mmJSON file of the N, C-alpha and C atoms, coordinates in Angstrom:
{"data_MODEL":{"atom_site":{
"group_PDB":["ATOM","ATOM","ATOM","ATOM","ATOM","ATOM","ATOM","ATOM","ATOM","ATOM","ATOM","ATOM","ATOM","ATOM","ATOM","ATOM","ATOM","ATOM","ATOM","ATOM","ATOM","ATOM","ATOM","ATOM","ATOM","ATOM","ATOM","ATOM","ATOM","ATOM","ATOM","ATOM","ATOM","ATOM","ATOM","ATOM","ATOM","ATOM","ATOM","ATOM","ATOM","ATOM","ATOM","ATOM","ATOM","ATOM","ATOM","ATOM","ATOM","ATOM","ATOM","ATOM","ATOM","ATOM","ATOM","ATOM","ATOM","ATOM","ATOM","ATOM","ATOM","ATOM","ATOM","ATOM","ATOM","ATOM","ATOM","ATOM","ATOM","ATOM","ATOM","ATOM","ATOM","ATOM","ATOM","ATOM","ATOM","ATOM","ATOM","ATOM","ATOM","ATOM","ATOM","ATOM","ATOM","ATOM","ATOM","ATOM","ATOM","ATOM","ATOM","ATOM","ATOM","ATOM","ATOM","ATOM","ATOM","ATOM","ATOM","ATOM","ATOM","ATOM","ATOM","ATOM","ATOM","ATOM","ATOM","ATOM","ATOM","ATOM","ATOM","ATOM","ATOM","ATOM","ATOM","ATOM","ATOM","ATOM","ATOM","ATOM","ATOM","ATOM","ATOM","ATOM","ATOM","ATOM","ATOM","ATOM","ATOM","ATOM","ATOM","ATOM","ATOM","ATOM","ATOM","ATOM","ATOM","ATOM","ATOM","ATOM","ATOM","ATOM","ATOM","ATOM","ATOM","ATOM","ATOM","ATOM","ATOM","ATOM","ATOM","ATOM","ATOM","ATOM","ATOM","ATOM","ATOM","ATOM","ATOM","ATOM","ATOM","ATOM","ATOM","ATOM","ATOM","ATOM","ATOM","ATOM","ATOM","ATOM","ATOM","ATOM","ATOM","ATOM","ATOM","ATOM","ATOM","ATOM","ATOM","ATOM","ATOM","ATOM","ATOM","ATOM","ATOM","ATOM","ATOM","ATOM","ATOM","ATOM","ATOM","ATOM","ATOM","ATOM","ATOM","ATOM","ATOM","ATOM","ATOM","ATOM","ATOM"],
"id":[1,2,3,4,5,6,7,8,9,10,11,12,13,14,15,16,17,18,19,20,21,22,23,24,25,26,27,28,29,30,31,32,33,34,35,36,37,38,39,40,41,42,43,44,45,46,47,48,49,50,51,52,53,54,55,56,57,58,59,60,61,62,63,64,65,66,67,68,69,70,71,72,73,74,75,76,77,78,79,80,81,82,83,84,85,86,87,88,89,90,91,92,93,94,95,96,97,98,99,100,101,102,103,104,105,106,107,108,109,110,111,112,113,114,115,116,117,118,119,120,121,122,123,124,125,126,127,128,129,130,131,132,133,134,135,136,137,138,139,140,141,142,143,144,145,146,147,148,149,150,151,152,153,154,155,156,157,158,159,160,161,162,163,164,165,166,167,168,169,170,171,172,173,174,175,176,177,178,179,180,181,182,183,184,185,186,187,188,189,190,191,192,193,194,195,196,197,198,199,200,201],
"type_symbol":["N","C","C","N","C","C","N","C","C","N","C","C","N","C","C","N","C","C","N","C","C","N","C","C","N","C","C","N","C","C","N","C","C","N","C","C","N","C","C","N","C","C","N","C","C","N","C","C","N","C","C","N","C","C","N","C","C","N","C","C","N","C","C","N","C","C","N","C","C","N","C","C","N","C","C","N","C","C","N","C","C","N","C","C","N","C","C","N","C","C","N","C","C","N","C","C","N","C","C","N","C","C","N","C","C","N","C","C","N","C","C","N","C","C","N","C","C","N","C","C","N","C","C","N","C","C","N","C","C","N","C","C","N","C","C","N","C","C","N","C","C","N","C","C","N","C","C","N","C","C","N","C","C","N","C","C","N","C","C","N","C","C","N","C","C","N","C","C","N","C","C","N","C","C","N","C","C","N","C","C","N","C","C","N","C","C","N","C","C","N","C","C","N","C","C","N","C","C","N","C","C"],
"label_atom_id":["N","CA","C","N","CA","C","N","CA","C","N","CA","C","N","CA","C","N","CA","C","N","CA","C","N","CA","C","N","CA","C","N","CA","C","N","CA","C","N","CA","C","N","CA","C","N","CA","C","N","CA","C","N","CA","C","N","CA","C","N","CA","C","N","CA","C","N","CA","C","N","CA","C","N","CA","C","N","CA","C","N","CA","C","N","CA","C","N","CA","C","N","CA","C","N","CA","C","N","CA","C","N","CA","C","N","CA","C","N","CA","C","N","CA","C","N","CA","C","N","CA","C","N","CA","C","N","CA","C","N","CA","C","N","CA","C","N","CA","C","N","CA","C","N","CA","C","N","CA","C","N","CA","C","N","CA","C","N","CA","C","N","CA","C","N","CA","C","N","CA","C","N","CA","C","N","CA","C","N","CA","C","N","CA","C","N","CA","C","N","CA","C","N","CA","C","N","CA","C","N","CA","C","N","CA","C","N","CA","C","N","CA","C","N","CA","C","N","CA","C","N","CA","C","N","CA","C","N","CA","C","N","CA","C"],
"label_alt_id":[null,null,null,null,null,null,null,null,null,null,null,null,null,null,null,null,null,null,null,null,null,null,null,null,null,null,null,null,null,null,null,null,null,null,null,null,null,null,null,null,null,null,null,null,null,null,null,null,null,null,null,null,null,null,null,null,null,null,null,null,null,null,null,null,null,null,null,null,null,null,null,null,null,null,null,null,null,null,null,null,null,null,null,null,null,null,null,null,null,null,null,null,null,null,null,null,null,null,null,null,null,null,null,null,null,null,null,null,null,null,null,null,null,null,null,null,null,null,null,null,null,null,null,null,null,null,null,null,null,null,null,null,null,null,null,null,null,null,null,null,null,null,null,null,null,null,null,null,null,null,null,null,null,null,null,null,null,null,null,null,null,null,null,null,null,null,null,null,null,null,null,null,null,null,null,null,null,null,null,null,null,null,null,null,null,null,null,null,null,null,null,null,null,null,null,null,null,null,null,null,null],
"label_comp_id":["MET","MET","MET","SER","SER","SER","ILE","ILE","ILE","ILE","ILE","ILE","VAL","VAL","VAL","ASN","ASN","ASN","VAL","VAL","VAL","ASP","ASP","ASP","VAL","VAL","VAL","MET","MET","MET","MET","MET","MET","ALA","ALA","ALA","LYS","LYS","LYS","ARG","ARG","ARG","LYS","LYS","LYS","MET","MET","MET","SER","SER","SER","SER","SER","SER","GLY","GLY","GLY","GLU","GLU","GLU","LEU","LEU","LEU","ALA","ALA","ALA","ASP","ASP","ASP","LYS","LYS","LYS","ILE","ILE","ILE","GLY","GLY","GLY","ILE","ILE","ILE","THR","THR","THR","GLN","GLN","GLN","ALA","ALA","ALA","ASN","ASN","ASN","LEU","LEU","LEU","SER","SER","SER","ILE","ILE","ILE","LEU","LEU","LEU","LYS","LYS","LYS","THR","THR","THR","GLY","GLY","GLY","LYS","LYS","LYS","ALA","ALA","ALA","LYS","LYS","LYS","ALA","ALA","ALA","ILE","ILE","ILE","ARG","ARG","ARG","PHE","PHE","PHE","SER","SER","SER","THR","THR","THR","LEU","LEU","LEU","ASP","ASP","ASP","ALA","ALA","ALA","ILE","ILE","ILE","CYS","CYS","CYS","LYS","LYS","LYS","ALA","ALA","ALA","LEU","LEU","LEU","ASP","ASP","ASP","CYS","CYS","CYS","GLN","GLN","GLN","PRO","PRO","PRO","GLY","GLY","GLY","ASP","ASP","ASP","ILE","ILE","ILE","LEU","LEU","LEU","GLU","GLU","GLU","PHE","PHE","PHE","ARG","ARG","ARG","ASP","ASP","ASP"],
"label_asym_id":["A","A","A","A","A","A","A","A","A","A","A","A","A","A","A","A","A","A","A","A","A","A","A","A","A","A","A","A","A","A","A","A","A","A","A","A","A","A","A","A","A","A","A","A","A","A","A","A","A","A","A","A","A","A","A","A","A","A","A","A","A","A","A","A","A","A","A","A","A","A","A","A","A","A","A","A","A","A","A","A","A","A","A","A","A","A","A","A","A","A","A","A","A","A","A","A","A","A","A","A","A","A","A","A","A","A","A","A","A","A","A","A","A","A","A","A","A","A","A","A","A","A","A","A","A","A","A","A","A","A","A","A","A","A","A","A","A","A","A","A","A","A","A","A","A","A","A","A","A","A","A","A","A","A","A","A","A","A","A","A","A","A","A","A","A","A","A","A","A","A","A","A","A","A","A","A","A","A","A","A","A","A","A","A","A","A","A","A","A","A","A","A","A","A","A","A","A","A","A","A","A"],
"label_entity_id":["1","1","1","1","1","1","1","1","1","1","1","1","1","1","1","1","1","1","1","1","1","1","1","1","1","1","1","1","1","1","1","1","1","1","1","1","1","1","1","1","1","1","1","1","1","1","1","1","1","1","1","1","1","1","1","1","1","1","1","1","1","1","1","1","1","1","1","1","1","1","1","1","1","1","1","1","1","1","1","1","1","1","1","1","1","1","1","1","1","1","1","1","1","1","1","1","1","1","1","1","1","1","1","1","1","1","1","1","1","1","1","1","1","1","1","1","1","1","1","1","1","1","1","1","1","1","1","1","1","1","1","1","1","1","1","1","1","1","1","1","1","1","1","1","1","1","1","1","1","1","1","1","1","1","1","1","1","1","1","1","1","1","1","1","1","1","1","1","1","1","1","1","1","1","1","1","1","1","1","1","1","1","1","1","1","1","1","1","1","1","1","1","1","1","1","1","1","1","1","1","1"],
"label_seq_id":[1,1,1,2,2,2,3,3,3,4,4,4,5,5,5,6,6,6,7,7,7,8,8,8,9,9,9,10,10,10,11,11,11,12,12,12,13,13,13,14,14,14,15,15,15,16,16,16,17,17,17,18,18,18,19,19,19,20,20,20,21,21,21,22,22,22,23,23,23,24,24,24,25,25,25,26,26,26,27,27,27,28,28,28,29,29,29,30,30,30,31,31,31,32,32,32,33,33,33,34,34,34,35,35,35,36,36,36,37,37,37,38,38,38,39,39,39,40,40,40,41,41,41,42,42,42,43,43,43,44,44,44,45,45,45,46,46,46,47,47,47,48,48,48,49,49,49,50,50,50,51,51,51,52,52,52,53,53,53,54,54,54,55,55,55,56,56,56,57,57,57,58,58,58,59,59,59,60,60,60,61,61,61,62,62,62,63,63,63,64,64,64,65,65,65,66,66,66,67,67,67],
"pdbx_PDB_ins_code":[null,null,null,null,null,null,null,null,null,null,null,null,null,null,null,null,null,null,null,null,null,null,null,null,null,null,null,null,null,null,null,null,null,null,null,null,null,null,null,null,null,null,null,null,null,null,null,null,null,null,null,null,null,null,null,null,null,null,null,null,null,null,null,null,null,null,null,null,null,null,null,null,null,null,null,null,null,null,null,null,null,null,null,null,null,null,null,null,null,null,null,null,null,null,null,null,null,null,null,null,null,null,null,null,null,null,null,null,null,null,null,null,null,null,null,null,null,null,null,null,null,null,null,null,null,null,null,null,null,null,null,null,null,null,null,null,null,null,null,null,null,null,null,null,null,null,null,null,null,null,null,null,null,null,null,null,null,null,null,null,null,null,null,null,null,null,null,null,null,null,null,null,null,null,null,null,null,null,null,null,null,null,null,null,null,null,null,null,null,null,null,null,null,null,null,null,null,null,null,null,null],
"Cartn_x":[0.84,0.0,0.881,0.47,1.245,1.037,-0.007,-0.267,0.337,1.208,1.876,1.246,0.91,0.312,1.407,1.651,2.723,2.184,1.101,0.531,1.548,2.259,3.231,4.365,4.753,5.801,5.323,4.086,3.541,3.302,2.887,2.698,4.026,5.086,6.41,6.851,6.605,6.985,6.223,4.976,4.131,4.211,5.023,5.186,3.838,3.031,1.697,1.618,1.023,0.879,-0.329,-0.368,-1.493,-2.798,-2.737,-3.933,-4.462,-3.559,-3.957,-4.59,-3.977,-4.534,-5.882,-5.978,-7.247,-8.362,-8.071,-9.064,-9.461,-8.485,-8.765,-9.615,-9.402,-10.126,-11.353,-11.54,-12.751,-12.786,-11.629,-11.609,-10.876,-11.013,-10.338,-8.856,-8.084,-6.652,-6.418,-7.303,-7.173,-7.342,-8.332,-8.529,-7.39,-6.86,-5.708,-4.504,-4.333,-3.235,-3.353,-4.563,-4.791,-4.376,-4.697,-4.276,-2.758,-2.153,-0.708,0.098,-0.389,0.361,0.092,-0.805,-1.092,-2.024,-2.695,-3.594,-5.012,-5.285,-6.623,-6.841,-8.03,-8.389,-8.901,-9.365,-9.931,-9.845,-10.024,-10.103,-11.194,-12.031,-13.092,-12.472,-13.043,-12.557,-12.738,-13.784,-14.002,-12.88,-12.411,-11.297,-10.005,-9.775,-8.583,-8.589,-9.752,-9.904,-9.566,-10.083,-9.824,-8.348,-7.705,-6.273,-5.471,-5.797,-5.076,-5.252,-6.454,-6.686,-5.901,-5.946,-5.274,-3.752,-3.209,-1.754,-1.267,-2.2,-1.879,-1.004,-1.57,-0.824,-1.772,-1.213,-1.973,-2.119,-3.143,-3.295,-2.043,-1.331,-0.103,1.019,0.915,1.898,1.659,0.427,0.03,0.025,-0.439,-0.555,0.506,1.131,2.199,2.009,2.266,2.184,3.592,3.799,5.073,4.761,5.418,5.194,6.028],
"Cartn_y":[-1.181,0.0,1.239,2.262,3.48,4.486,4.286,5.193,4.589,5.331,4.894,5.641,4.894,5.481,5.617,6.853,7.139,7.491,6.841,7.11,6.78,5.677,5.271,6.284,6.93,7.955,9.147,9.584,10.734,10.37,9.138,8.707,8.752,8.323,8.342,9.776,10.681,12.087,12.72,12.285,12.837,12.016,10.93,10.035,9.538,9.021,8.537,7.049,6.273,4.834,4.547,3.343,2.93,2.954,2.464,2.449,3.843,4.765,6.141,6.791,6.599,7.178,6.547,5.239,4.554,5.089,5.284,5.842,7.259,8.073,9.471,9.604,8.714,8.854,7.958,7.086,6.283,5.079,4.453,3.198,2.151,0.898,-0.167,-0.193,-0.789,-0.929,-1.813,-2.789,-3.668,-2.866,-1.97,-1.149,-0.158,0.372,1.267,0.505,-0.718,-1.545,-1.792,-2.012,-2.206,-0.957,0.219,1.478,1.611,1.352,1.537,0.625,-0.588,-1.54,-1.38,-0.476,-0.237,-1.26,-2.05,-3.083,-2.555,-1.336,-0.754,-0.429,-0.671,-0.36,1.07,1.636,2.988,3.566,4.873,5.56,6.612,6.676,7.685,9.052,10.071,11.423,11.763,11.261,11.538,10.917,9.735,9.097,9.857,10.254,11.045,12.363,12.987,14.235,14.017,12.937,12.646,12.365,11.645,11.355,12.651,13.51,14.779,15.658,15.68,16.462,15.883,14.56,13.909,14.048,14.008,14.084,15.486,16.437,17.822,17.864,17.321,17.266,17.468,17.468,17.613,16.237,16.047,14.763,14.353,15.325,15.034,14.501,14.719,14.156,12.661,12.238,10.856,10.03,10.628,9.916,10.383,9.425,9.739,8.893,9.488,8.763,8.423,7.153,6.711,5.909,6.248,5.543,4.285],
"Cartn_z":[0.0,0.0,0.0,-0.697,-0.842,0.287,1.084,2.196,3.458,4.097,5.321,6.492,7.554,8.75,9.804,10.238,11.2,12.587,12.991,14.319,15.4,15.249,16.263,16.422,15.316,15.37,16.193,15.915,16.657,18.116,18.382,19.77,20.525,19.89,20.53,20.805,19.838,20.028,21.186,21.382,22.449,23.738,23.692,24.845,25.351,24.411,24.729,24.402,25.291,25.075,24.188,23.652,22.816,23.608,24.827,25.673,25.949,26.223,26.506,25.277,24.111,22.883,22.553,22.662,22.375,23.274,24.554,25.478,25.087,24.719,24.373,23.118,22.144,20.872,20.785,21.767,21.822,20.898,20.665,19.904,20.733,20.332,21.07,20.733,21.624,21.358,20.143,19.923,18.752,17.46,17.417,16.222,16.031,17.117,17.02,16.487,16.914,16.427,14.926,14.441,13.008,12.239,12.784,12.148,12.154,13.307,13.456,12.541,12.311,11.502,10.014,9.65,8.245,7.624,8.442,7.935,7.698,8.114,7.928,6.46,5.979,4.591,4.47,5.584,5.574,6.983,7.061,8.357,8.249,9.25,9.266,9.569,8.969,9.251,10.725,11.344,12.77,13.606,13.213,13.92,13.681,12.447,12.115,12.882,12.961,13.714,15.186,15.764,17.177,17.429,16.516,16.658,16.601,15.647,15.51,16.752,17.306,18.526,19.698,19.858,20.987,20.907,19.683,19.512,19.156,19.057,18.713,17.456,16.362,15.11,13.928,12.735,11.499,10.836,9.982,9.285,8.508,7.966,7.228,8.099,9.41,10.336,10.543,10.28,10.525,9.243,8.153,6.884,5.912,5.233,4.289,3.044,1.875,0.612,0.143,-0.186,-0.772,-2.015,-3.097,-4.354,-4.428],
"occupancy":[1.0,1.0,1.0,1.0,1.0,1.0,1.0,1.0,1.0,1.0,1.0,1.0,1.0,1.0,1.0,1.0,1.0,1.0,1.0,1.0,1.0,1.0,1.0,1.0,1.0,1.0,1.0,1.0,1.0,1.0,1.0,1.0,1.0,1.0,1.0,1.0,1.0,1.0,1.0,1.0,1.0,1.0,1.0,1.0,1.0,1.0,1.0,1.0,1.0,1.0,1.0,1.0,1.0,1.0,1.0,1.0,1.0,1.0,1.0,1.0,1.0,1.0,1.0,1.0,1.0,1.0,1.0,1.0,1.0,1.0,1.0,1.0,1.0,1.0,1.0,1.0,1.0,1.0,1.0,1.0,1.0,1.0,1.0,1.0,1.0,1.0,1.0,1.0,1.0,1.0,1.0,1.0,1.0,1.0,1.0,1.0,1.0,1.0,1.0,1.0,1.0,1.0,1.0,1.0,1.0,1.0,1.0,1.0,1.0,1.0,1.0,1.0,1.0,1.0,1.0,1.0,1.0,1.0,1.0,1.0,1.0,1.0,1.0,1.0,1.0,1.0,1.0,1.0,1.0,1.0,1.0,1.0,1.0,1.0,1.0,1.0,1.0,1.0,1.0,1.0,1.0,1.0,1.0,1.0,1.0,1.0,1.0,1.0,1.0,1.0,1.0,1.0,1.0,1.0,1.0,1.0,1.0,1.0,1.0,1.0,1.0,1.0,1.0,1.0,1.0,1.0,1.0,1.0,1.0,1.0,1.0,1.0,1.0,1.0,1.0,1.0,1.0,1.0,1.0,1.0,1.0,1.0,1.0,1.0,1.0,1.0,1.0,1.0,1.0,1.0,1.0,1.0,1.0,1.0,1.0,1.0,1.0,1.0,1.0,1.0,1.0],
"B_iso_or_equiv":[0.0,0.0,0.0,0.0,0.0,0.0,0.0,0.0,0.0,0.0,0.0,0.0,0.0,0.0,0.0,0.0,0.0,0.0,0.0,0.0,0.0,0.0,0.0,0.0,0.0,0.0,0.0,0.0,0.0,0.0,0.0,0.0,0.0,0.0,0.0,0.0,0.0,0.0,0.0,0.0,0.0,0.0,0.0,0.0,0.0,0.0,0.0,0.0,0.0,0.0,0.0,0.0,0.0,0.0,0.0,0.0,0.0,0.0,0.0,0.0,0.0,0.0,0.0,0.0,0.0,0.0,0.0,0.0,0.0,0.0,0.0,0.0,0.0,0.0,0.0,0.0,0.0,0.0,0.0,0.0,0.0,0.0,0.0,0.0,0.0,0.0,0.0,0.0,0.0,0.0,0.0,0.0,0.0,0.0,0.0,0.0,0.0,0.0,0.0,0.0,0.0,0.0,0.0,0.0,0.0,0.0,0.0,0.0,0.0,0.0,0.0,0.0,0.0,0.0,0.0,0.0,0.0,0.0,0.0,0.0,0.0,0.0,0.0,0.0,0.0,0.0,0.0,0.0,0.0,0.0,0.0,0.0,0.0,0.0,0.0,0.0,0.0,0.0,0.0,0.0,0.0,0.0,0.0,0.0,0.0,0.0,0.0,0.0,0.0,0.0,0.0,0.0,0.0,0.0,0.0,0.0,0.0,0.0,0.0,0.0,0.0,0.0,0.0,0.0,0.0,0.0,0.0,0.0,0.0,0.0,0.0,0.0,0.0,0.0,0.0,0.0,0.0,0.0,0.0,0.0,0.0,0.0,0.0,0.0,0.0,0.0,0.0,0.0,0.0,0.0,0.0,0.0,0.0,0.0,0.0,0.0,0.0,0.0,0.0,0.0,0.0],
"pdbx_formal_charge":[null,null,null,null,null,null,null,null,null,null,null,null,null,null,null,null,null,null,null,null,null,null,null,null,null,null,null,null,null,null,null,null,null,null,null,null,null,null,null,null,null,null,null,null,null,null,null,null,null,null,null,null,null,null,null,null,null,null,null,null,null,null,null,null,null,null,null,null,null,null,null,null,null,null,null,null,null,null,null,null,null,null,null,null,null,null,null,null,null,null,null,null,null,null,null,null,null,null,null,null,null,null,null,null,null,null,null,null,null,null,null,null,null,null,null,null,null,null,null,null,null,null,null,null,null,null,null,null,null,null,null,null,null,null,null,null,null,null,null,null,null,null,null,null,null,null,null,null,null,null,null,null,null,null,null,null,null,null,null,null,null,null,null,null,null,null,null,null,null,null,null,null,null,null,null,null,null,null,null,null,null,null,null,null,null,null,null,null,null,null,null,null,null,null,null,null,null,null,null,null,null],
"auth_seq_id":[1,1,1,2,2,2,3,3,3,4,4,4,5,5,5,6,6,6,7,7,7,8,8,8,9,9,9,10,10,10,11,11,11,12,12,12,13,13,13,14,14,14,15,15,15,16,16,16,17,17,17,18,18,18,19,19,19,20,20,20,21,21,21,22,22,22,23,23,23,24,24,24,25,25,25,26,26,26,27,27,27,28,28,28,29,29,29,30,30,30,31,31,31,32,32,32,33,33,33,34,34,34,35,35,35,36,36,36,37,37,37,38,38,38,39,39,39,40,40,40,41,41,41,42,42,42,43,43,43,44,44,44,45,45,45,46,46,46,47,47,47,48,48,48,49,49,49,50,50,50,51,51,51,52,52,52,53,53,53,54,54,54,55,55,55,56,56,56,57,57,57,58,58,58,59,59,59,60,60,60,61,61,61,62,62,62,63,63,63,64,64,64,65,65,65,66,66,66,67,67,67],
"auth_comp_id":["MET","MET","MET","SER","SER","SER","ILE","ILE","ILE","ILE","ILE","ILE","VAL","VAL","VAL","ASN","ASN","ASN","VAL","VAL","VAL","ASP","ASP","ASP","VAL","VAL","VAL","MET","MET","MET","MET","MET","MET","ALA","ALA","ALA","LYS","LYS","LYS","ARG","ARG","ARG","LYS","LYS","LYS","MET","MET","MET","SER","SER","SER","SER","SER","SER","GLY","GLY","GLY","GLU","GLU","GLU","LEU","LEU","LEU","ALA","ALA","ALA","ASP","ASP","ASP","LYS","LYS","LYS","ILE","ILE","ILE","GLY","GLY","GLY","ILE","ILE","ILE","THR","THR","THR","GLN","GLN","GLN","ALA","ALA","ALA","ASN","ASN","ASN","LEU","LEU","LEU","SER","SER","SER","ILE","ILE","ILE","LEU","LEU","LEU","LYS","LYS","LYS","THR","THR","THR","GLY","GLY","GLY","LYS","LYS","LYS","ALA","ALA","ALA","LYS","LYS","LYS","ALA","ALA","ALA","ILE","ILE","ILE","ARG","ARG","ARG","PHE","PHE","PHE","SER","SER","SER","THR","THR","THR","LEU","LEU","LEU","ASP","ASP","ASP","ALA","ALA","ALA","ILE","ILE","ILE","CYS","CYS","CYS","LYS","LYS","LYS","ALA","ALA","ALA","LEU","LEU","LEU","ASP","ASP","ASP","CYS","CYS","CYS","GLN","GLN","GLN","PRO","PRO","PRO","GLY","GLY","GLY","ASP","ASP","ASP","ILE","ILE","ILE","LEU","LEU","LEU","GLU","GLU","GLU","PHE","PHE","PHE","ARG","ARG","ARG","ASP","ASP","ASP"],
"auth_asym_id":["A","A","A","A","A","A","A","A","A","A","A","A","A","A","A","A","A","A","A","A","A","A","A","A","A","A","A","A","A","A","A","A","A","A","A","A","A","A","A","A","A","A","A","A","A","A","A","A","A","A","A","A","A","A","A","A","A","A","A","A","A","A","A","A","A","A","A","A","A","A","A","A","A","A","A","A","A","A","A","A","A","A","A","A","A","A","A","A","A","A","A","A","A","A","A","A","A","A","A","A","A","A","A","A","A","A","A","A","A","A","A","A","A","A","A","A","A","A","A","A","A","A","A","A","A","A","A","A","A","A","A","A","A","A","A","A","A","A","A","A","A","A","A","A","A","A","A","A","A","A","A","A","A","A","A","A","A","A","A","A","A","A","A","A","A","A","A","A","A","A","A","A","A","A","A","A","A","A","A","A","A","A","A","A","A","A","A","A","A","A","A","A","A","A","A","A","A","A","A","A","A"],
"auth_atom_id":["N","CA","C","N","CA","C","N","CA","C","N","CA","C","N","CA","C","N","CA","C","N","CA","C","N","CA","C","N","CA","C","N","CA","C","N","CA","C","N","CA","C","N","CA","C","N","CA","C","N","CA","C","N","CA","C","N","CA","C","N","CA","C","N","CA","C","N","CA","C","N","CA","C","N","CA","C","N","CA","C","N","CA","C","N","CA","C","N","CA","C","N","CA","C","N","CA","C","N","CA","C","N","CA","C","N","CA","C","N","CA","C","N","CA","C","N","CA","C","N","CA","C","N","CA","C","N","CA","C","N","CA","C","N","CA","C","N","CA","C","N","CA","C","N","CA","C","N","CA","C","N","CA","C","N","CA","C","N","CA","C","N","CA","C","N","CA","C","N","CA","C","N","CA","C","N","CA","C","N","CA","C","N","CA","C","N","CA","C","N","CA","C","N","CA","C","N","CA","C","N","CA","C","N","CA","C","N","CA","C","N","CA","C","N","CA","C","N","CA","C","N","CA","C","N","CA","C","N","CA","C","N","CA","C"],
"pdbx_PDB_model_num":[1,1,1,1,1,1,1,1,1,1,1,1,1,1,1,1,1,1,1,1,1,1,1,1,1,1,1,1,1,1,1,1,1,1,1,1,1,1,1,1,1,1,1,1,1,1,1,1,1,1,1,1,1,1,1,1,1,1,1,1,1,1,1,1,1,1,1,1,1,1,1,1,1,1,1,1,1,1,1,1,1,1,1,1,1,1,1,1,1,1,1,1,1,1,1,1,1,1,1,1,1,1,1,1,1,1,1,1,1,1,1,1,1,1,1,1,1,1,1,1,1,1,1,1,1,1,1,1,1,1,1,1,1,1,1,1,1,1,1,1,1,1,1,1,1,1,1,1,1,1,1,1,1,1,1,1,1,1,1,1,1,1,1,1,1,1,1,1,1,1,1,1,1,1,1,1,1,1,1,1,1,1,1,1,1,1,1,1,1,1,1,1,1,1,1,1,1,1,1,1,1]
}}}
C-alpha cells in the first residue's frame, strides 16, 4: 500500500501509550493496532480528527504517501 500510517511515530513524540490514545479517541486498542500496523483499509474522518486532537498534530503528520 502506498499510504503509510505514522501514528506510532507521533505517539512516541508525544510520549503517549497505545492504551492512553485509544481511550482518548474512543476506539479499542485492537482497532488502534490495526491502524498503526497499516492493515486498515480505511479511516473515518471523525477518527482522524480525534487522533489529531489527541496528539496535537496535522493529518499530514500521521498519513504519508510513498510511491
